SERO-4910 file (N, C-alpha, C, O; in steps of 0.05 Angstrom, whole numbers):
BEGIN
 pado doro    nc1    nc2    nc3   cac1   cac2   cac3    cc1    cc2    cc3    oc1    oc2    oc3
  Met    A   -371    -58    598   -367    -43    574   -342    -25    576   -339    -10    595
  Thr    A   -324    -27    556   -300    -11    555   -304     12    536   -316      9    515
  Lys    A   -294     36    544   -294     59    526   -268     60    510   -247     63    521
  Tyr    A   -271     57    484   -247     58    466   -247     83    450   -267     93    440
  Leu    A   -223     94    447   -218    116    428   -201    104    406   -179     93    411
  Val    A   -210    105    381   -195     96    358   -185    120    343   -201    137    334
  Val    A   -159    123    341   -146    146    327   -140    138    299   -121    123    294
  Gly    A   -155    148    280   -152    141    252   -174    124    241   -179    102    251
  Ala    A   -188    133    220   -211    119    209   -203    104    184   -219    102    165
  Gly    A   -179     94    183   -171     76    161   -180     48    166   -197     43    182
  Leu    A   -168     29    151   -178      2    151   -173    -12    177   -190    -27    187
  Phe    A   -149     -8    189   -144    -20    215   -163    -10    237   -176    -25    251
  Gly    A   -164     17    239   -181     29    259   -210     22    256   -224     16    276
  Ala    A   -220     22    231   -248     16    226   -254    -13    233   -275    -19    244
  Thr    A   -236    -32    225   -241    -60    232   -242    -64    262   -259    -78    272
  Phe    A   -223    -52    276   -223    -55    305   -249    -43    317   -261    -56    334
  Ala    A   -256    -19    308   -280     -6    318   -305    -23    314   -321    -26    332
  Tyr    A   -307    -34    290   -330    -50    283   -332    -75    301   -354    -81    312
  Glu    A   -310    -88    305   -310   -113    322   -314   -106    351   -328   -122    365
  Ala    A   -304    -84    360   -308    -76    388   -337    -69    393   -350    -76    413
  Ala    A   -349    -54    374   -377    -45    376   -395    -69    376   -415    -70    390
  Lys    A   -389    -89    359   -406   -113    357   -407   -128    384   -426   -141    391
  Arg    A   -385   -125    399   -383   -138    425   -395   -121    448   -392   -128    471
  Gly    A   -408    -99    441   -422    -83    461   -406    -60    473   -415    -47    491
  His    A   -382    -55    463   -366    -34    474   -372     -7    460   -382     -7    437
  Glu    A   -366     14    474   -370     41    463   -345     51    449   -323     50    461
  Val    A   -347     60    425   -323     67    409   -327     95    397   -347    101    385
  Lys    A   -307    112    402   -306    138    388   -282    136    369   -260    128    377
  Val    A   -287    144    344   -266    145    323   -260    174    317   -279    189    310
  Ile    A   -235    182    318   -228    209    310   -209    207    286   -192    189    285
  Glu    A   -211    225    268   -196    225    243   -187    253    236   -204    271    235
  Lys    A   -161    257    230   -151    284    225   -159    294    197   -161    318    193
  Arg    A   -164    276    178   -173    284    152   -202    291    152   -216    288    172
  Asn    A   -212    301    129   -240    309    127   -257    286    116   -280    291    108
  His    A   -247    262    116   -262    238    107   -252    213    121   -230    213    132
  Ile    A   -269    193    121   -261    167    131   -247    150    110   -244    159     87
  Ala    A   -238    127    117   -226    106     99   -196    110     94   -185     94     79
  Gly    A   -184    129    106   -155    131    104   -145    132     75   -156    145     58
  Asn    A   -124    116     70   -112    116     43   -127    100     23   -121    101     -1
  Ile    A   -148     85     31   -164     71     12   -189     87      3   -206     76    -11
  Tyr    A   -190    112     11   -213    129      5   -216    132    -25   -198    137    -40
  Thr    A   -241    127    -34   -248    132    -62   -271    152    -64   -288    153    -46
  Lys    A   -272    167    -85   -292    188    -89   -302    187   -118   -285    184   -136
  Glu    A   -328    190   -122   -338    189   -150   -334    216   -164   -342    237   -154
  Val    A   -321    215   -187   -317    238   -204   -326    231   -233   -314    213   -244
  Asn    A   -345    244   -244   -355    238   -271   -362    209   -274   -357    196   -294
  Gly    A   -375    198   -253   -383    170   -254   -361    150   -250   -365    126   -254
  Ile    A   -337    159   -244   -313    142   -241   -305    142   -212   -303    163   -199
  Gln    A   -300    119   -200   -289    117   -173   -260    123   -173   -244    107   -184
  Val    A   -252    146   -162   -224    155   -162   -211    147   -136   -220    153   -114
  His    A   -188    132   -139   -172    125   -116   -155    149   -108   -135    154   -121
  Gln    A   -163    163    -87   -151    189    -81   -121    187    -73   -106    205    -77
  Tyr    A   -113    164    -62    -86    161    -52    -72    138    -65    -58    122    -52
  Gly    A    -75    135    -91    -61    115   -106    -77     90   -110    -97     86    -97
  Ala    A    -68     73   -128    -82     49   -136    -84     29   -112    -64     24    -99
  His    A   -108     19   -108   -112     -2    -87   -127    -26   -100   -150    -23   -107
  Ile    A   -113    -48   -102   -125    -72   -112   -126    -93    -90   -105   -100    -79
  Phe    A   -150   -101    -83   -152   -120    -60   -144   -148    -70   -156   -158    -90
  His    A   -126   -161    -57   -118   -188    -65   -109   -203    -40    -97   -192    -22
  Thr    A   -116   -229    -39   -110   -245    -16   -113   -275    -24   -128   -281    -42
  Ser    A    -98   -292    -10   -103   -320    -12   -117   -331     13   -121   -355     15
  Asn    A   -123   -313     31   -136   -321     56   -167   -319     53   -178   -297     52
  Lys    A   -180   -342     51   -209   -342     46   -224   -329     69   -245   -316     64
  Lys    A   -214   -332     93   -227   -319    116   -228   -288    112   -248   -276    117
  Ile    A   -206   -277    103   -205   -248     99   -222   -240     75   -235   -219     76
  Trp    A   -221   -256     54   -237   -250     30   -267   -250     37   -282   -233     29
  Asp    A   -276   -270     52   -304   -272     61   -311   -248     79   -332   -237     78
  Tyr    A   -292   -241     96   -296   -219    115   -301   -193    100   -321   -179    106
  Val    A   -284   -186     81   -287   -160     68   -311   -160     49   -323   -139     43
  Asn    A   -319   -184     39   -343   -186     22   -369   -181     37   -390   -180     24
  Gln    A   -368   -180     64   -392   -172     79   -400   -143     72   -423   -135     74
  Phe    A   -380   -127     64   -384    -98     63   -385    -87     34   -392    -64     30
  Ala    A   -379   -104     15   -380    -95    -13   -380   -119    -32   -371   -141    -25
  Asp    A   -391   -115    -56   -388   -135    -77   -363   -128    -93   -358   -104    -99
  Phe    A   -347   -148   -100   -322   -143   -114   -325   -151   -144   -338   -171   -150
  Asn    A   -312   -136   -161   -311   -144   -189   -288   -163   -194   -274   -171   -175
  Arg    A   -283   -170   -218   -262   -190   -224   -236   -176   -235   -221   -189   -250
  Tyr    A   -231   -152   -227   -208   -137   -237   -182   -153   -230   -179   -163   -208
  Thr    A   -165   -155   -250   -139   -169   -247   -117   -148   -252   -116   -134   -272
  Asn    A    -99   -146   -233    -78   -126   -235    -57   -135   -255    -43   -154   -252
  Ser    A    -56   -120   -277    -37   -125   -299    -24    -99   -308    -30    -89   -330
  Pro    A     -7    -88   -291      6    -62   -299     24    -65   -323     34    -88   -328
  Val    A     30    -43   -336     50    -44   -357     71    -23   -350     66     -4   -335
  Ala    A     95    -27   -361    118     -9   -356    123      7   -381    123     -4   -403
  Asn    A    128     33   -378    135     51   -400    164     60   -395    169     75   -377
  Tyr    A    183     50   -412    211     58   -410    217     74   -434    223     63   -456
  Asn    A    217    101   -431    223    119   -454    206    112   -479    217    112   -501
  Gly    A    181    105   -474    163    100   -497    162     70   -505    145     63   -521
  Glu    A    179     54   -494    178     25   -499    159     13   -477    161     19   -454
  Ile    A    140     -4   -486    120    -15   -468    126    -45   -462    130    -60   -480
  Tyr    A    126    -51   -436    132    -79   -428    111    -88   -408    101    -72   -392
  Asn    A    105   -114   -409     86   -125   -390     99   -130   -363    122   -137   -361
  Leu    A     83   -126   -342     90   -133   -315     70   -152   -304     47   -151   -312
  Pro    A     77   -170   -285    104   -175   -275    122   -187   -298    112   -193   -319
  Phe    A    147   -190   -292    166   -200   -313    157   -228   -320    158   -246   -304
  Asn    A    150   -231   -346    140   -257   -355    148   -261   -384    163   -245   -395
  Met    A    139   -282   -397    147   -288   -424    140   -266   -444    155   -262   -464
  Asn    A    119   -251   -439    113   -228   -456    135   -207   -454    143   -195   -474
  Thr    A    144   -202   -429    166   -183   -425    191   -192   -439    204   -177   -453
  Phe    A    198   -218   -435    223   -228   -446    222   -229   -477    243   -224   -490
  Asn    A    199   -235   -488    197   -235   -517    201   -207   -529    215   -204   -548
  Lys    A    188   -187   -516    191   -160   -526    220   -150   -523    230   -136   -541
  Leu    A    233   -158   -502    260   -148   -496    281   -162   -513    299   -149   -524
  Trp    A    279   -188   -515    300   -204   -528    292   -219   -552    309   -230   -567
  Gly    A    266   -221   -558    256   -237   -580    255   -267   -574    251   -282   -592
  Val    A    260   -274   -549    258   -303   -542    229   -312   -542    211   -296   -538
  Val    A    225   -338   -547    198   -349   -549    193   -370   -528    171   -372   -518
  Thr    A    213   -385   -520    209   -407   -502    220   -400   -474    238   -384   -472
  Pro    A    209   -412   -453    220   -408   -426    250   -415   -425    265   -401   -411
  Ala    A    258   -436   -438    286   -444   -437    304   -422   -449    326   -416   -438
  Glu    A    295   -409   -470    311   -387   -482    313   -363   -463    334   -351   -460
  Ala    A    290   -357   -450    290   -335   -430    308   -341   -407    323   -324   -398
  Gln    A    306   -365   -396    323   -372   -373    353   -371   -380    369   -363   -364
  Ala    A    359   -380   -405    387   -379   -413    397   -351   -415    420   -345   -407
  Lys    A    381   -332   -425    388   -304   -427    393   -292   -399    412   -278   -395
  Ile    A    375   -298   -381    378   -287   -354    403   -299   -340    418   -285   -327
  Glu    A    407   -325   -344    431   -338   -332    456   -325   -343    475   -321   -328
  Glu    A    457   -320   -368    480   -307   -381    486   -280   -368    509   -273   -362
  Gln    A    464   -264   -364    468   -237   -353    474   -237   -323    489   -220   -314
  Arg    A    462   -255   -308    467   -255   -279    495   -266   -273    505   -263   -250
  Ser    A    508   -278   -292    535   -289   -287    556   -268   -281    578   -274   -271
  Ile    A    549   -242   -287    569   -221   -280    574   -219   -250    594   -208   -241
  Leu    A    555   -230   -234    558   -229   -205    577   -251   -195    587   -251   -173
  Gly    A    581   -272   -212    597   -295   -204    583   -309   -181    559   -313   -181
  Asp    A    598   -316   -160    587   -329   -137    581   -309   -114    576   -317    -91
  Lys    A    582   -284   -120    578   -263   -100    550   -264    -88    530   -266   -103
  Arg    A    548   -263    -62    521   -262    -49    511   -233    -51    525   -215    -43
  Pro    A    487   -229    -62    477   -202    -65    476   -186    -39    466   -196    -19
  Glu    A    488   -162    -39    490   -146    -15    472   -121    -16    469   -108      5
  Asn    A    461   -115    -39    444    -92    -41    422    -97    -62    422   -119    -74
  Leu    A    404    -78    -66    382    -83    -84    391    -87   -112    380   -104   -126
  Glu    A    411    -72   -121    420    -75   -149    430   -104   -154    422   -116   -173
  Glu    A    447   -114   -136    458   -140   -140    436   -162   -137    436   -182   -151
  Gln    A    417   -157   -119    395   -176   -116    378   -177   -141    371   -199   -150
  Ala    A    372   -154   -153    356   -153   -177    370   -167   -200    358   -183   -215
  Ile    A    396   -162   -204    411   -174   -225    412   -205   -221    411   -220   -241
  Ser    A    414   -213   -196    415   -242   -191    389   -256   -198    389   -280   -204
  Leu    A    367   -241   -196    341   -252   -202    333   -251   -232    321   -269   -242
  Ile    A    341   -229   -245    329   -223   -271    349   -213   -292    341   -208   -315
  Gly    A    374   -211   -285    394   -202   -305    396   -172   -307    382   -157   -294
  Thr    A    415   -163   -324    422   -135   -326    402   -119   -342    396    -96   -335
  Asp    A    392   -129   -365    374   -113   -383    349   -105   -368    342    -81   -369
  Ile    A    335   -124   -356    310   -117   -342    316    -99   -318    300    -81   -313
  Tyr    A    338   -104   -304    345    -87   -282    348    -58   -291    337    -40   -280
  Glu    A    363    -54   -313    369    -27   -322    344    -13   -333    340     11   -328
  Lys    A    327    -27   -347    303    -15   -360    279    -13   -342    264      7   -342
  Leu    A    275    -33   -325    249    -35   -312    250    -34   -282    229    -32   -269
  Ile    A    274    -35   -270    275    -35   -241    290    -10   -230    281      4   -213
  Lys    A    314     -5   -241    332     15   -229    320     42   -226    318     53   -203
  Gly    A    310     54   -248    300     82   -246    275     83   -229    272    102   -213
  Tyr    A    257     64   -232    232     64   -217    237     62   -187    226     77   -171
  Thr    A    255     43   -180    260     38   -152    274     61   -139    268     68   -116
  Glu    A    293     74   -153    308     96   -141    289    120   -138    292    135   -119
  Lys    A    270    124   -156    250    145   -152    232    138   -128    226    156   -112
  Gln    A    224    113   -127    205    105   -106    217    109    -78    203    118    -60
  Trp    A    242    102    -74    254    102    -47    272    126    -42    280    130    -19
  Gly    A    279    141    -63    296    164    -58    325    158    -51    339    174    -40
  His    A    334    134    -58    361    125    -53    372    111    -78    356    100    -93
  Lys    A    398    111    -81    410     94   -103    405     65    -97    404     56    -74
  Ala    A    401     49   -118    395     20   -114    418      6   -100    413    -13    -85
  Thr    A    442     16   -103    465      4    -89    465     10    -59    479     -3    -44
  Asp    A    449     30    -51    447     37    -22    422     25     -9    418     28     15
  Leu    A    405     11    -25    381     -1    -14    386    -30     -7    401    -44    -20
  Pro    A    373    -40     15    377    -68     23    366    -88      2    346    -82    -11
  Ala    A    379   -110      0    371   -131    -19    343   -141    -14    329   -148    -33
  Phe    A    334   -142     11    308   -156     17    284   -142      4    264   -154      1
  Ile    A    287   -116     -3    264   -101    -14    254   -115    -40    230   -114    -46
  Ile    A    272   -128    -54    265   -139    -80    268   -170    -81    267   -182   -102
  Arg    A    270   -182    -57    276   -211    -56    253   -227    -67    257   -249    -78
  Arg    A    228   -217    -65    205   -232    -74    194   -221   -100    170   -222   -105
  Leu    A    211   -211   -117    204   -201   -143    190   -222   -160    201   -244   -164
  Pro    A    165   -217   -169    152   -238   -185    164   -241   -213    165   -222   -229
  Val    A    174   -265   -219    186   -271   -245    172   -297   -254    171   -317   -240
  Arg    A    161   -296   -279    146   -319   -289    156   -327   -316    162   -310   -333
  Phe    A    158   -353   -321    165   -363   -347    141   -374   -361    141   -395   -374
  Thr    A    119   -359   -358     94   -364   -373     84   -338   -385     94   -316   -377
  Tyr    A     66   -339   -404     54   -315   -416     30   -306   -399      7   -308   -407
  Asp    A     36   -296   -375     15   -290   -356     21   -262   -344     41   -258   -331
  Asn    A      3   -243   -349      7   -215   -340     -7   -209   -313     -7   -186   -305
  Asn    A    -18   -229   -300    -30   -225   -274     -8   -220   -253      8   -238   -248
  Tyr    A     -8   -196   -241     14   -189   -223     15   -206   -198     36   -213   -188
  Phe    A     -9   -213   -188    -10   -227   -162    -15   -257   -166    -27   -265   -186
  Asn    A     -5   -273   -147    -10   -301   -148    -33   -309   -129    -39   -333   -126
  Asp    A    -47   -290   -118    -67   -296    -98    -92   -309   -109    -98   -306   -133
  Asp    A   -106   -324    -92   -131   -338   -101   -154   -318   -106   -171   -324   -123
  Phe    A   -154   -296    -92   -176   -277    -94   -165   -249   -100   -145   -241    -90
  Gln    A   -180   -235   -118   -170   -209   -127   -194   -193   -139   -211   -205   -152
  Gly    A   -195   -167   -134   -216   -151   -146   -217   -123   -134   -201   -116   -116
  Ile    A   -235   -107   -144   -240    -80   -135   -270    -79   -126   -287    -89   -140
  Pro    A   -276    -66   -103   -304    -64    -95   -320    -47   -115   -312    -25   -122
  Val    A   -342    -58   -124   -360    -44   -142   -372    -20   -127   -386    -24   -107
  Gly    A   -366      4   -137   -375     28   -122   -354     39   -104   -360     58    -89
  Gly    A   -330     28   -104   -307     40    -90   -303     29    -61   -320     14    -51
  Tyr    A   -281     37    -50   -273     27    -23   -286     41      0   -290     30     21
  Thr    A   -294     67     -3   -303     82     20   -327     69     33   -329     69     58
  Gln    A   -344     56     17   -368     43     28   -361     22     49   -376     17     68
  Ile    A   -338      8     46   -330    -13     65   -327     -1     92   -338    -12    112
  Val    A   -313     21     94   -308     34    120   -334     47    130   -339     47    154
  Glu    A   -350     58    112   -376     70    120   -393     49    135   -404     54    156
  Lys    A   -394     25    123   -410      4    135   -399     -6    161   -413    -12    180
  Met    A   -372     -7    163   -360    -15    188   -366      5    211   -371     -3    233
  Leu    A   -366     30    204   -369     51    224   -398     59    229   -404     77    245
  Ala    A   -417     45    215   -446     52    218   -458     41    243   -482     46    248
  His    A   -444     25    259   -455     12    282   -464     33    303   -452     54    306
  Glu    A   -486     27    317   -497     47    336   -479     53    359   -482     73    372
  Asn    A   -460     35    365   -441     40    387   -417     56    379   -399     61    395
  Ile    A   -416     65    353   -393     80    343   -400    108    337   -421    113    323
  Ser    A   -384    127    346   -387    155    338   -361    163    324   -340    154    331
  Val    A   -364    181    304   -341    189    287   -338    219    287   -358    234    283
  Glu    A   -314    229    291   -308    258    289   -285    261    268   -264    250    271
  Leu    A   -291    277    247   -271    283    227   -257    310    234   -265    324    252
  Asn    A   -236    316    219   -220    341    223   -212    344    253   -213    366    264
  Thr    A   -204    322    265   -197    322    293   -169    312    297   -163    289    290
  Asp    A   -152    328    310   -124    321    314   -121    310    342   -125    324    362
  Phe    A   -113    285    343   -108    272    369    -88    288    386    -92    290    410
  Phe    A    -68    298    373    -46    311    388    -54    338    400    -40    349    417
  Ala    A    -76    349    390    -85    375    402    -96    371    430    -96    389    446
  Asn    A   -105    346    436   -116    340    463   -106    313    473   -122    298    485
  Lys    A    -81    307    467    -71    279    473    -75    271    502    -86    249    507
  Glu    A    -67    287    521    -69    279    549    -98    275    557   -104    256    572
  Ala    A   -116    292    549   -144    290    556   -156    264    544   -170    249    558
  Tyr    A   -149    257    519   -158    232    507   -148    208    523   -164    190    528
  Leu    A   -123    208    530   -111    186    545   -124    182    572   -127    160    582
  Asn    A   -132    205    584   -145    203    611   -175    196    609   -185    183    627
  Asp    A   -188    204    587   -217    201    585   -226    174    575   -250    167    579
  Tyr    A   -208    158    563   -216    133    551   -201    110    565   -178    112    573
  Asp    A   -215     87    568   -203     64    580   -180     54    563   -159     46    574
  Lys    A   -184     54    537   -163     44    519   -163     62    494   -183     72    485
  Val    A   -139     65    483   -135     80    458   -123     62    437   -103     49    442
  Val    A   -135     61    413   -124     47    390   -112     68    372   -127     84    360
  Phe    A    -85     68    370    -72     90    356    -60     79    330    -43     61    330
  Thr    A    -69     91    307    -59     81    281    -41    101    267    -36     99    243
  Gly    A    -33    121    281    -14    141    270     15    131    274     20    108    279
  Met    A     34    150    271     62    143    272     70    139    302     66    156    318
  Ile    A     82    116    307     89    110    335    110    129    345    110    135    369
  Asp    A    129    138    328    149    157    338    137    184    344    145    198    363
  Gln    A    117    193    329    103    218    335     88    216    362     87    235    377
  Phe    A     76    193    367     62    189    392     80    196    416     71    208    435
  Phe    A    105    188    414    124    193    436    141    218    431    162    221    442
  Asp    A    130    236    414    143    261    408    172    258    398    190    274    405
  Tyr    A    176    236    383    202    231    370    225    230    390    248    236    383
  Lys    A    219    222    415    240    224    436    264    206    432    286    211    442
  Leu    A    260    184    417    283    166    411    294    172    383    314    159    375
  Gly    A    283    191    369    292    197    342    269    193    322    249    180    329
  Glu    A    272    202    297    252    200    277    256    173    261    278    167    253
  Leu    A    234    159    258    234    137    239    232    149    211    223    172    207
  Glu    A    240    134    191    240    144    163    215    134    149    208    110    151
  Tyr    A    203    152    134    179    145    118    183    156     89    200    174     85
  Arg    A    168    145     71    166    157     44    139    170     41    119    159     51
  Ser    A    138    192     28    113    206     23    107    205     -6    123    196    -22
  Leu    A     83    214    -13     74    214    -41     59    240    -46     47    252    -29
  Arg    A     61    249    -71     45    272    -80     29    264   -104     39    250   -122
  Phe    A      4    271   -105    -14    262   -126    -24    286   -142    -32    307   -131
  Glu    A    -23    284   -169    -35    304   -187    -57    290   -202    -52    273   -219
  Thr    A    -81    298   -197   -105    286   -210   -118    306   -228   -122    329   -221
  Glu    A   -126    296   -252   -140    314   -271   -161    299   -286   -158    275   -292
  Val    A   -182    313   -293   -204    302   -310   -197    310   -339   -192    333   -345
  Leu    A   -197    290   -357   -191    295   -385   -216    291   -402   -233    274   -396
  Asp    A   -218    306   -423   -241    304   -441   -236    283   -463   -235    289   -486
  Glu    A   -232    258   -454   -229    236   -473   -238    211   -459   -239    209   -435
  Asp    A   -243    191   -475   -254    165   -464   -232    148   -451   -237    135   -431
  Asn    A   -208    149   -463   -188    129   -456   -161    141   -460   -152    144   -483
  Tyr    A   -147    147   -438   -121    161   -440    -98    142   -446    -81    148   -463
  Gln    A    -96    119   -431    -72    103   -433    -78     73   -437    -59     57   -441
  Gly    A   -103     66   -437   -110     38   -443   -106     18   -421   -110     -6   -426
  Asn    A    -98     27   -398    -93      9   -375    -96     25   -349    -92     49   -348
  Ala    A   -104     11   -328   -108     25   -302    -81     35   -291    -81     57   -280
  Val    A    -60     20   -294    -34     27   -282    -12     26   -303     -7      4   -315
  Val    A      2     48   -307     26     48   -324     49     59   -308     48     82   -299
  Asn    A     70     43   -304     94     51   -289    113     64   -308    118     54   -330
  Tyr    A    125     86   -299    146     99   -315    173     93   -303    180    103   -281
  Thr    A    188     76   -316    211     63   -304    237     77   -310    258     69   -300
  Asp    A    237     98   -327    262    112   -332    267    132   -309    248    140   -295
  Ala    A    291    140   -306    299    158   -284    290    187   -289    286    202   -271
  Glu    A    287    194   -315    282    223   -322    253    231   -316    249    254   -308
  Thr    A    233    214   -320    206    221   -314    202    224   -284    209    206   -269
  Pro    A    192    247   -275    193    252   -246    172    236   -230    176    231   -206
  Phe    A    151    226   -243    131    210   -229    137    180   -234    151    173   -253
  Thr    A    126    164   -216    131    135   -219    109    121   -235    115    102   -249
  Arg    A     85    132   -234     63    118   -249     40    137   -254     37    158   -241
  Ile    A     24    130   -274     -1    143   -279    -24    123   -276    -23    101   -287
  Ile    A    -43    130   -260    -67    114   -255    -90    125   -273    -95    149   -272
  Glu    A   -103    108   -288   -128    116   -302   -151    101   -289   -154     77   -294
  His    A   -166    115   -272   -183    102   -253   -206     86   -265   -215     66   -254
  Lys    A   -216     94   -288   -240     81   -299   -234     52   -307   -252     36   -308
  His    A   -209     46   -312   -202     18   -320   -204     -2   -297   -204    -26   -301
  Phe    A   -205      8   -272   -209    -10   -249   -237    -22   -250   -242    -43   -239
  Glu    A   -255     -7   -264   -283    -17   -266   -291    -20   -295   -313    -14   -303
  Phe    A   -271    -28   -312   -276    -36   -340   -289    -14   -356   -307    -20   -372
  Gly    A   -280     11   -352   -289     33   -369   -314     47   -361   -324     63   -376
  Lys    A   -325     40   -337   -349     54   -328   -344     83   -324   -321     91   -318
  Gly    A   -364     99   -327   -362    128   -324   -374    143   -347   -383    131   -366
  Glu    A   -373    169   -345   -385    186   -366   -370    183   -392   -345    181   -393
  Lys    A   -385    182   -414   -373    181   -441   -357    206   -446   -366    228   -440
  Gly    A   -333    203   -457   -317    227   -464   -303    239   -440   -292    261   -442
  Lys    A   -302    224   -417   -288    234   -394   -270    212   -382   -278    188   -382
  Thr    A   -247    219   -373   -231    200   -357   -216    216   -336   -212    240   -339
  Val    A   -207    202   -315   -193    215   -293   -166    201   -290   -165    176   -288
  Ile    A   -144    217   -290   -118    205   -287   -104    217   -262   -110    240   -255
  Thr    A    -86    202   -251    -70    212   -228    -41    205   -232    -34    182   -237
  Arg    A    -24    225   -231      5    221   -231     15    219   -202      6    234   -185
  Glu    A     33    200   -198     42    195   -170     72    202   -168     89    190   -182
  Tyr    A     78    220   -150    106    230   -147    115    221   -119    104    231    -99
  Pro    A    135    204   -117    147    198    -90    161    223    -80    171    239    -95
  Ala    A    163    224    -53    177    247    -41    189    239    -14    180    220     -1
  Asn    A    210    253     -7    221    249     20    201    259     40    187    279     35
  Trp    A    199    245     62    180    253     83    194    272    103    216    268    111
  Gln    A    179    293    109    187    311    131    163    315    149    140    312    141
  Arg    A    168    323    174    146    328    192    125    346    180    132    367    169
  Gly    A    100    338    182     78    353    170     68    341    144     46    346    136
  Asp    A     85    325    132     77    311    107     62    285    115     63    276    137
  Glu    A     47    275     95     33    250     99     52    227     95     64    225     74
  Pro    A     55    209    115     73    186    112     57    163     98     35    157    107
  Tyr    A     69    151     78     55    129     64     69    102     68     56     82     72
  Tyr    A     96    102     67    110     77     70    132     78     91    147     97     91
  Pro    A    132     59    109    156     57    127    180     48    110    177     33     91
  Val    A    203     57    118    228     49    104    241     28    122    257     35    140
  Asn    A    235      3    117    243    -19    135    271    -29    131    276    -52    125
  Asn    A    290    -11    133    318    -20    133    327    -27    162    311    -24    180
  Lys    A    351    -36    164    360    -46    190    359    -24    212    350    -29    234
  Glu    A    368      0    205    369     22    225    341     29    234    337     32    258
  Asn    A    323     32    216    295     39    223    282     17    239    267     23    259
  Asn    A    286     -8    231    273    -30    246    284    -32    275    269    -38    293
  Thr    A    310    -26    278    321    -26    305    309     -3    322    302     -7    345
  Leu    A    306     20    309    293     43    324    264     37    330    255     43    352
  Tyr    A    250     24    311    222     17    317    221     -2    341    203      0    358
  Thr    A    239    -22    342    239    -40    365    242    -25    391    229    -32    411
  Ser    A    258     -4    391    261     12    416    235     26    423    228     29    446
  Tyr    A    221     36    402    195     49    407    175     29    417    158     35    434
  Lys    A    176      5    406    157    -16    415    162    -22    444    143    -26    459
  Glu    A    187    -24    452    193    -30    480    184     -7    498    174    -11    520
  Leu    A    187     18    488    178     41    503    147     41    506    137     47    528
  Ala    A    134     33    485    104     31    486     95     10    506     76     15    521
  Asp    A    109    -12    506    102    -34    525    105    -25    554     91    -33    572
  Arg    A    125     -7    559    131      2    586    113     25    594    103     26    617
  Glu    A    109     45    576     97     70    584     69     76    573     57     96    581
  Ala    A     59     59    556     33     64    544     16     39    544      8     29    524
  Lys    A     12     29    569     -1      3    571    -31      3    563    -42    -18    557
  Asn    A    -43     26    563    -71     27    554    -74     36    525    -96     43    516
  Val    A    -52     35    510    -52     42    482    -45     18    465    -26      4    470
  Ile    A    -61     13    444    -56     -8    424    -47      6    399    -61     23    388
  Phe    A    -23     -1    389    -12     11    365    -18     -8    341    -13    -32    343
  Gly    A    -30      3    320    -38    -14    297    -34     -1    270    -30     24    268
  Gly    A    -35    -17    249    -33     -7    222     -4     -3    213     15     -8    228
  Arg    A     -1      6    188     25     11    177     43     29    194     67     24    197
  Leu    A     31     50    204     47     70    218     51     63    248     72     67    259
  Gly    A     30     52    260     32     44    288     50     20    292     63     18    313
  Gln    A     51      2    273     67    -22    275     92    -21    257    107    -40    255
  Tyr    A     95      1    243    118      7    226    126    -16    208    148    -27    209
  Arg    A    106    -24    191    112    -45    171     94    -41    147     72    -30    149
  Tyr    A    103    -50    124     87    -48    100     65    -70    100     72    -93    101
  Tyr    A     40    -61     99     18    -80     98      3    -76     72     -2    -54     64
  Asn    A     -5    -99     60    -27    -98     40    -53    -96     55    -54    -99     79
  Met    A    -75    -91     40   -101    -87     54   -110   -112     69   -120   -110     91
  Asp    A   -106   -136     57   -114   -160     71    -98   -164     96   -108   -174    116
  Gln    A    -72   -156     95    -55   -159    119    -64   -139    141    -61   -145    165
  Val    A    -73   -115    133    -83    -96    153   -107   -108    167   -109   -106    192
  Ile    A   -126   -119    152   -150   -131    164   -142   -154    183   -152   -156    205
  Met    A   -124   -171    173   -115   -193    190   -101   -183    216   -107   -194    237
  Ala    A    -84   -163    213    -71   -152    237    -92   -141    256    -89   -144    281
  Ala    A   -112   -128    246   -133   -117    263   -149   -139    277   -155   -137    301
  Leu    A   -155   -160    262   -170   -183    274   -153   -198    295   -164   -208    314
  Val    A   -127   -200    290   -109   -212    310   -109   -195    336   -110   -205    358
  Thr    A   -109   -168    332   -110   -150    355   -137   -153    370   -137   -153    394
  Val    A   -158   -155    355   -185   -160    366   -185   -185    383   -195   -186    405
  Glu    A   -174   -206    372   -173   -232    386   -158   -230    412   -166   -240    433
  Lys    A   -135   -217    411   -119   -213    436   -134   -197    456   -134   -203    480
  Glu    A   -148   -176    447   -161   -157    465   -186   -169    478   -191   -165    501
  Phe    A   -201   -185    462   -227   -194    472   -229   -223    479   -246   -232    494
  Glu    A   -211   -239    467   -213   -268    470   -188   -281    481   -187   -304    487
  Gly    A   -166   -264    484   -141   -275    493   -140   -280    522   -120   -289    533
***
């Protein structure tokens, strides 16, 4: 039996803890926040499951992962169909025939494609070198200016011309009247919220959980007292930033309860103009088709922010410089932290969807116990 310490009670840490405990190992999970479930934490307010850290829609084309997560919750049939608000003009996302019709009055896919082709021709044969050029090459100038530029610059805190092209390389563009944002085979929201998934994972008799506990307050003792440590925090912080700081984006959330049934008519509305300081408003009851107390709704405004030490990191900024620095930290970890497994968005410094987090955790489990 191996004694594991899992640092962080989010989806990666909980999945690893559950799988290790099932195999008879002893697992202690410590979490610096006052709740489990990390950024997928949901809490009931006025009968509405509120996504405390932004909208989370589970989607995957991997049946193994879909079956795995369905052990812990029943999922509804929610389909992610956000809308964009550009100075009061409403457009469907992802970019599809509804968007093109509203913007240009075109009706057929051929008309839409001709319009985009005409607008992207301003690039000539130039290979896109930044996000702005990449977006125009995919979707033309009108959609870039109204629906991408302002939102993206708010999201990342950089001008679009200073952002790498790859960020937007897989932008969903459809020449059908289909507002479903994802192409995945499986999609939904757990009935009763996400927190229950992690609760059930951590309910195993071999797992103990401590909240409000800072790993760094007793780092050396933890490393000495446990056979293995699974660390899901920032890899650069683990090494006291000795090679330099990786770059992250942070978020600030403003949540309020309103005395009305229906504030915006959709779960997610993106504000794509540069002047509105937030990127989107979430109306949580629409994730569960209007469930909740009559005459009440809960909304959250989401404000991107530059990350500084002490802030909550949400997104790694995977440009060339940061990825190179992460590689140096990974090499340092391989040399100097052989009993530590780094996992999750922050430990592996990459953007993961929820299904990818679970898959990454299960791959780690396989290496650890079956490799």
